[in-house]
ZADO-1210 file (C-alpha; in nm, 4 decimals, padded with zeros to 6 digits):
<atoms>
<atom x="-02.8661" y="00.9796" z="-01.5932" code="MET" pos="1"/>
<atom x="-02.9178" y="00.8717" z="-01.2287" code="PHE" pos="2"/>
<atom x="-03.1735" y="00.6067" z="-01.3585" code="LEU" pos="3"/>
<atom x="-02.9584" y="00.4675" z="-01.6081" code="MET" pos="4"/>
<atom x="-02.6750" y="00.4448" z="-01.3367" code="PHE" pos="5"/>
<atom x="-02.8823" y="00.2697" z="-01.0922" code="PHE" pos="6"/>
<atom x="-03.0538" y="00.0360" z="-01.3274" code="SER" pos="7"/>
<atom x="-02.7293" y="-00.1229" z="-01.4443" code="SER" pos="8"/>
<atom x="-02.5291" y="-00.0689" z="-01.1347" code="LEU" pos="9"/>
<atom x="-02.2367" y="00.0246" z="-01.3345" code="SER" pos="10"/>
<atom x="-02.0638" y="00.3868" z="-01.3689" code="TYR" pos="11"/>
<atom x="-01.8287" y="00.5249" z="-01.5987" code="ALA" pos="12"/>
<atom x="-01.6313" y="00.7787" z="-01.4041" code="ALA" pos="13"/>
<atom x="-01.4382" y="00.8796" z="-01.7069" code="SER" pos="14"/>
<atom x="-01.3619" y="00.7492" z="-02.0550" code="VAL" pos="15"/>
<atom x="-01.0972" y="00.4841" z="-01.9260" code="ASP" pos="16"/>
<atom x="-01.2272" y="00.4175" z="-01.5843" code="THR" pos="17"/>
<atom x="-01.5464" y="00.2198" z="-01.5013" code="VAL" pos="18"/>
<atom x="-01.6988" y="00.1274" z="-01.1751" code="ILE" pos="19"/>
<atom x="-01.9045" y="-00.1709" z="-01.1441" code="ASN" pos="20"/>
<atom x="-02.1200" y="-00.2150" z="-00.8159" code="ILE" pos="21"/>
<atom x="-02.3594" y="-00.5144" z="-00.7540" code="GLU" pos="22"/>
<atom x="-02.5766" y="-00.5452" z="-00.4392" code="SER" pos="23"/>
<atom x="-02.8849" y="-00.6671" z="-00.3093" code="ASP" pos="24"/>
<atom x="-03.0344" y="-00.3259" z="-00.2789" code="SER" pos="25"/>
<atom x="-02.9603" y="00.0499" z="-00.3003" code="PHE" pos="26"/>
<atom x="-03.0842" y="00.3837" z="-00.1939" code="GLU" pos="27"/>
<atom x="-03.0082" y="00.7206" z="-00.3459" code="PHE" pos="28"/>
<atom x="-02.9886" y="01.0258" z="-00.1213" code="TYR" pos="29"/>
<atom x="-03.0057" y="01.3447" z="-00.3528" code="PRO" pos="30"/>
<atom x="-02.9375" y="01.6002" z="-00.0857" code="ARG" pos="31"/>
<atom x="-02.6303" y="01.4315" z="00.0421" code="GLU" pos="32"/>
<atom x="-02.5061" y="01.3226" z="-00.3157" code="GLU" pos="33"/>
<atom x="-02.4870" y="00.9685" z="-00.1632" code="LYS" pos="34"/>
<atom x="-02.5878" y="00.6238" z="-00.2866" code="VAL" pos="35"/>
<atom x="-02.5975" y="00.3390" z="-00.0270" code="LYS" pos="36"/>
<atom x="-02.5562" y="-00.0222" z="-00.1462" code="TYR" pos="37"/>
<atom x="-02.6437" y="-00.2948" z="00.0882" code="GLU" pos="38"/>
<atom x="-02.6270" y="-00.6833" z="00.0965" code="GLY" pos="39"/>
<atom x="-02.3472" y="-00.8664" z="-00.0490" code="SER" pos="40"/>
<atom x="-02.1832" y="-00.5796" z="-00.2090" code="VAL" pos="41"/>
<atom x="-01.9222" y="-00.6317" z="-00.4796" code="GLU" pos="42"/>
<atom x="-01.7273" y="-00.3422" z="-00.6365" code="THR" pos="43"/>
<atom x="-01.4827" y="-00.3763" z="-00.9214" code="LYS" pos="44"/>
<atom x="-01.2840" y="-00.0515" z="-01.0069" code="TYR" pos="45"/>
<atom x="-00.9423" y="-00.0527" z="-01.2032" code="GLN" pos="46"/>
<atom x="-00.8296" y="-00.4009" z="-01.1038" code="GLY" pos="47"/>
<atom x="-00.9579" y="-00.3784" z="-00.7383" code="ILE" pos="48"/>
<atom x="-01.2142" y="-00.5869" z="-00.6080" code="THR" pos="49"/>
<atom x="-01.4081" y="-00.4510" z="-00.2756" code="LEU" pos="50"/>
<atom x="-01.6538" y="-00.6710" z="-00.1019" code="GLN" pos="51"/>
<atom x="-01.8733" y="-00.5405" z="00.1872" code="SER" pos="52"/>
<atom x="-02.2101" y="-00.5460" z="00.3355" code="GLU" pos="53"/>
<atom x="-02.2599" y="-00.1864" z="00.3081" code="ILE" pos="54"/>
<atom x="-02.1242" y="00.0652" z="00.0549" code="LEU" pos="55"/>
<atom x="-02.1636" y="00.4386" z="00.0511" code="GLU" pos="56"/>
<atom x="-02.0405" y="00.6187" z="-00.2962" code="ALA" pos="57"/>
<atom x="-02.0480" y="00.9840" z="-00.2531" code="TYR" pos="58"/>
<atom x="-02.0960" y="01.1830" z="-00.5808" code="LEU" pos="59"/>
<atom x="-01.9293" y="01.4843" z="-00.7278" code="GLU" pos="60"/>
<atom x="-02.1484" y="01.7518" z="-00.8967" code="LYS" pos="61"/>
<atom x="-02.0528" y="01.5810" z="-01.2299" code="ASP" pos="62"/>
<atom x="-02.1659" y="01.2498" z="-01.1026" code="THR" pos="63"/>
<atom x="-01.8280" y="01.1036" z="-01.0543" code="THR" pos="64"/>
<atom x="-01.7681" y="00.9008" z="-00.7638" code="ILE" pos="65"/>
<atom x="-01.5142" y="01.0742" z="-00.5255" code="SER" pos="66"/>
<atom x="-01.5142" y="00.8409" z="-00.2072" code="VAL" pos="67"/>
<atom x="-01.6343" y="00.4807" z="-00.1536" code="LEU" pos="68"/>
<atom x="-01.6846" y="00.3728" z="00.2032" code="ILE" pos="69"/>
<atom x="-01.7327" y="-00.0095" z="00.2559" code="ALA" pos="70"/>
<atom x="-01.8486" y="-00.1560" z="00.5947" code="TYR" pos="71"/>
<atom x="-01.8291" y="-00.5231" z="00.6831" code="GLY" pos="72"/>
<atom x="-01.7298" y="-00.7754" z="00.9311" code="ASP" pos="73"/>
<atom x="-01.4893" y="-00.7509" z="00.7778" code="PRO" pos="74"/>
<atom x="-01.4868" y="-00.5710" z="00.4476" code="ALA" pos="75"/>
<atom x="-01.2360" y="-00.7166" z="00.2066" code="ARG" pos="76"/>
<atom x="-01.0099" y="-00.5280" z="-00.0628" code="ILE" pos="77"/>
<atom x="-00.7988" y="-00.7161" z="-00.3122" code="LYS" pos="78"/>
<atom x="-00.5977" y="-00.5793" z="-00.6246" code="SER" pos="79"/>
<atom x="-00.4810" y="-00.7777" z="-00.9189" code="GLU" pos="80"/>
<atom x="-00.1014" y="-00.8101" z="-00.9288" code="SER" pos="81"/>
<atom x="00.0701" y="-00.6110" z="-01.1948" code="LYS" pos="82"/>
<atom x="00.4338" y="-00.6308" z="-01.3359" code="ALA" pos="83"/>
<atom x="00.5292" y="-00.3260" z="-01.1612" code="ASN" pos="84"/>
<atom x="00.3941" y="-00.3917" z="-00.8216" code="ARG" pos="85"/>
<atom x="00.2666" y="-00.6815" z="-00.6162" code="PRO" pos="86"/>
<atom x="-00.1035" y="-00.7426" z="-00.5174" code="GLU" pos="87"/>
<atom x="-00.2495" y="-00.6358" z="-00.1809" code="PHE" pos="88"/>
<atom x="-00.5210" y="-00.7729" z="00.0140" code="LEU" pos="89"/>
<atom x="-00.6860" y="-00.5832" z="00.3087" code="GLY" pos="90"/>
<atom x="-00.9574" y="-00.6519" z="00.5565" code="THR" pos="91"/>
<atom x="-01.1132" y="-00.4160" z="00.8157" code="ALA" pos="92"/>
<atom x="-01.4379" y="-00.3022" z="00.9648" code="GLY" pos="93"/>
<atom x="-01.4338" y="00.0059" z="00.7510" code="LYS" pos="94"/>
<atom x="-01.2417" y="00.0662" z="00.4071" code="ILE" pos="95"/>
<atom x="-01.2421" y="00.4092" z="00.2545" code="LYS" pos="96"/>
<atom x="-01.1238" y="00.4462" z="-00.0991" code="LEU" pos="97"/>
<atom x="-01.0575" y="00.8170" z="-00.1929" code="ILE" pos="98"/>
<atom x="-01.0765" y="00.8218" z="-00.5774" code="ASN" pos="99"/>
<atom x="-00.8727" y="01.1170" z="-00.6952" code="LYS" pos="100"/>
<atom x="-00.5678" y="01.0715" z="-00.4609" code="SER" pos="101"/>
<atom x="-00.5863" y="00.6875" z="-00.4830" code="GLU" pos="102"/>
<atom x="-00.5415" y="00.6677" z="-00.1021" code="ILE" pos="103"/>
<atom x="-00.6941" y="00.3611" z="00.0692" code="LEU" pos="104"/>
<atom x="-00.7877" y="00.3936" z="00.4390" code="GLU" pos="105"/>
<atom x="-00.8546" y="00.0916" z="00.6547" code="LEU" pos="106"/>
<atom x="-00.9558" y="00.1253" z="01.0118" code="SER" pos="107"/>
<atom x="-01.1465" y="-00.0953" z="01.2864" code="ASP" pos="108"/>
<atom x="-00.9105" y="-00.4256" z="01.3065" code="GLN" pos="109"/>
<atom x="-00.7236" y="-00.3353" z="00.9943" code="ALA" pos="110"/>
<atom x="-00.4831" y="-00.5789" z="00.8174" code="THR" pos="111"/>
<atom x="-00.2921" y="-00.5224" z="00.4940" code="LEU" pos="112"/>
<atom x="-00.0859" y="-00.8020" z="00.3078" code="ALA" pos="113"/>
<atom x="00.1352" y="-00.6141" z="00.0431" code="TYR" pos="114"/>
<atom x="00.4079" y="-00.8017" z="-00.1285" code="GLY" pos="115"/>
<atom x="00.5805" y="-00.9953" z="00.1384" code="LYS" pos="116"/>
<atom x="00.4554" y="-00.8017" z="00.4432" code="SER" pos="117"/>
<atom x="00.1581" y="-00.8072" z="00.6582" code="GLU" pos="118"/>
<atom x="00.0437" y="-00.5306" z="00.8848" code="ILE" pos="119"/>
<atom x="-00.2134" y="-00.5352" z="01.1467" code="SER" pos="120"/>
<atom x="-00.3139" y="-00.1906" z="01.2963" code="SER" pos="121"/>
<atom x="-00.6248" y="00.0167" z="01.4068" code="PRO" pos="122"/>
<atom x="-00.5541" y="00.2532" z="01.1052" code="VAL" pos="123"/>
<atom x="-00.3635" y="00.1849" z="00.7732" code="ILE" pos="124"/>
<atom x="-00.3336" y="00.4354" z="00.4991" code="MET" pos="125"/>
<atom x="-00.2184" y="00.2958" z="00.1793" code="PHE" pos="126"/>
<atom x="-00.1306" y="00.4846" z="-00.1525" code="ASN" pos="127"/>
<atom x="-00.2372" y="00.2457" z="-00.4015" code="ILE" pos="128"/>
<atom x="-00.0325" y="00.4159" z="-00.6858" code="LYS" pos="129"/>
<atom x="00.3095" y="00.4611" z="-00.4812" code="THR" pos="130"/>
<atom x="00.2818" y="00.1643" z="-00.2389" code="GLY" pos="131"/>
<atom x="00.3524" y="00.4080" z="00.0589" code="ARG" pos="132"/>
<atom x="00.2084" y="00.2773" z="00.3659" code="ILE" pos="133"/>
<atom x="00.1381" y="00.4558" z="00.6960" code="LYS" pos="134"/>
<atom x="00.0050" y="00.2624" z="01.0140" code="ALA" pos="135"/>
<atom x="-00.1064" y="00.3258" z="01.3737" code="GLY" pos="136"/>
<atom x="-00.2357" y="00.6357" z="01.5592" code="LYS" pos="137"/>
<atom x="-00.1629" y="00.7888" z="01.9010" code="GLU" pos="138"/>
<atom x="-00.1732" y="00.5272" z="02.1756" code="GLY" pos="139"/>
<atom x="-00.1749" y="00.2110" z="01.9281" code="SER" pos="140"/>
<atom x="00.0673" y="-00.0444" z="01.8500" code="ARG" pos="141"/>
<atom x="00.1433" y="-00.1953" z="01.4834" code="VAL" pos="142"/>
<atom x="00.2267" y="-00.5321" z="01.3854" code="SER" pos="143"/>
<atom x="00.4408" y="-00.5970" z="01.0824" code="MET" pos="144"/>
<atom x="00.5566" y="-00.9681" z="00.9629" code="THR" pos="145"/>
<atom x="00.7824" y="-00.9701" z="00.6815" code="LEU" pos="146"/>
<atom x="00.8116" y="-01.2858" z="00.4958" code="ASN" pos="147"/>
<atom x="01.1830" y="-01.3227" z="00.3684" code="GLN" pos="148"/>
<atom x="01.2923" y="-01.5853" z="00.1192" code="THR" pos="149"/>
<atom x="01.6463" y="-01.7201" z="00.1313" code="GLU" pos="150"/>
<atom x="01.8921" y="-01.5941" z="-00.1190" code="LEU" pos="151"/>
<atom x="02.0378" y="-01.8702" z="-00.3433" code="GLU" pos="152"/>
</atoms>
């Protein structure tokens, strides 16, 4: 099973979900249940594209991916826009995508553009499903810019 997964660098997490990961190299750590991809990593998952230099994928016992952690200078994440929600674009030194809860955590010089707003903070938590955003941590400042259009 793992040989098929790694040779194609594509993974079916469930019937309707496919994670496609391309990189220059990968290494599998069976004891940690982790796969590490390195070199121009590009991940595509449910309309989201994640670009990084390093990507760690943590596996569940049933071999589904529970968490993706991307590292870069910066790592980038972008979604496709959908009728019911705007696209988002994020950059950070570390981007963590928690699969089951659809939580995106950006840290280390994080920025997130979502709809008509842009947020900069040391840490940004974003719920992809609901659009809820939480930014900042103790002792830090959050910067937010709202781009408003004039009413006609």
